[in-house]
C-alpha positions in Angstrom: 101.6 101.9 116.6 98.8 103.6 116.7 100.0 106.7 117.0 102.5 107.1 114.6 99.1 105.8 112.1 97.3 109.1 113.2 100.4 111.3 112.8 100.4 114.0 109.7 104.7 114.2 109.0 106.1 116.4 107.0 109.2 117.1 105.6 110.7 118.9 108.2 112.3 121.9 105.2 107.9 121.7 103.9 106.0 121.3 106.3 103.4 124.3 106.1 103.5 127.2 108.7 100.6 127.3 111.9 101.2 122.6 112.6 104.5 122.4 114.6 103.6 123.7 118.7 100.8 121.9 120.2 99.4 123.4 123.5 98.0 120.6 126.0 96.5 120.3 129.4 97.4 116.9 131.6 95.4 116.1 133.4 92.6 119.3 134.1 95.9 121.6 135.0 94.9 125.4 135.0 98.5 125.8 133.1 98.0 124.6 129.8 101.8 123.8 128.1 103.1 124.6 124.6 105.8 122.2 122.6 107.3 121.0 119.7 107.2 117.2 118.9 110.5 116.6 117.2 111.8 113.4 116.9 113.7 112.2 119.9 117.1 112.5 117.2 116.5 116.2 116.8 115.9 117.3 120.5 117.7 119.3 122.0 115.5 122.4 124.3 113.6 120.0 126.8 111.8 124.0 127.4 109.8 123.6 124.1 110.7 120.6 122.7 108.5 116.9 123.1 110.0 113.6 121.7 107.4 111.9 120.2 109.2 109.0 120.8 107.6 109.7 125.0 104.8 109.4 126.5 103.1 112.2 125.9 104.4 113.1 122.8 103.0 110.0 121.5 99.9 111.3 123.3 99.1 114.1 121.6 100.4 112.9 118.3 98.2 112.8 115.3 95.6 113.9 117.9 93.2 117.8 117.6 92.2 119.9 118.7 89.8 119.3 122.1 90.6 115.3 122.0 92.2 113.0 124.9 94.6 110.7 124.9 95.2 109.1 128.6 99.1 108.1 128.6 101.2 105.9 130.9 103.9 108.9 132.1 107.2 107.4 132.8 106.3 107.4 136.7 103.8 104.7 135.8 100.8 106.8 136.8 98.1 107.3 134.9 97.6 110.8 132.7 95.3 112.2 130.1 96.3 114.7 128.4 93.7 116.9 125.8 94.9 119.3 123.0 93.5 122.8 122.8 96.1 124.1 119.6 98.5 123.1 117.0 99.5 126.3 116.0 102.8 128.7 117.7 101.7 130.0 120.3 102.4 134.4 120.7 105.9 135.3 121.8 107.1 131.9 120.3 110.5 131.0 119.7 111.0 131.0 116.6 113.1 127.1 116.0 116.5 125.9 113.3 115.1 122.5 112.4 118.3 120.6 113.2 118.5 119.1 109.7 118.7 122.6 108.4 121.5 122.9 110.8 124.0 120.9 110.3 123.9 121.7 106.9 124.2 125.6 106.9 127.1 124.1 109.1 128.3 121.8 106.4 128.1 124.0 103.6 129.8 126.9 105.5 132.8 124.3 107.3 133.2 122.6 104.2 133.7 123.4 100.5 132.9 120.5 98.0 134.9 120.3 94.7 132.5 120.0 91.9 132.6 116.6 93.2 129.2 115.9 95.4 130.7 112.6 96.3 130.2 110.0 99.7 132.1 112.0 102.0 132.1 109.5 105.2 132.5 106.1 104.4 
């Protein structure tokens, strides 16, 4: 739970630019990785997204640049991650937030009249 307490959470539509990507290095590896931290239900592409409930995601959640955290991998090994940056890296793909994607699809396919009431039971 300490991982959740140290996090700063933003609404998908209101999050400021430059805080959605985290660049990190595991176990002193030469290569760093950059991913978007997302809630598990919004995880669509493991190449660019990292669930906050995964061992690694929980470890980097809320850390500042230069901070380290040990975490247990799914395979059971102990690893150390260090956060290198928290901005969108150059050349990173643009993301269209999942919630906004759902709203855009719903708005374009459903013609809701003047009654904005519930659409399902």
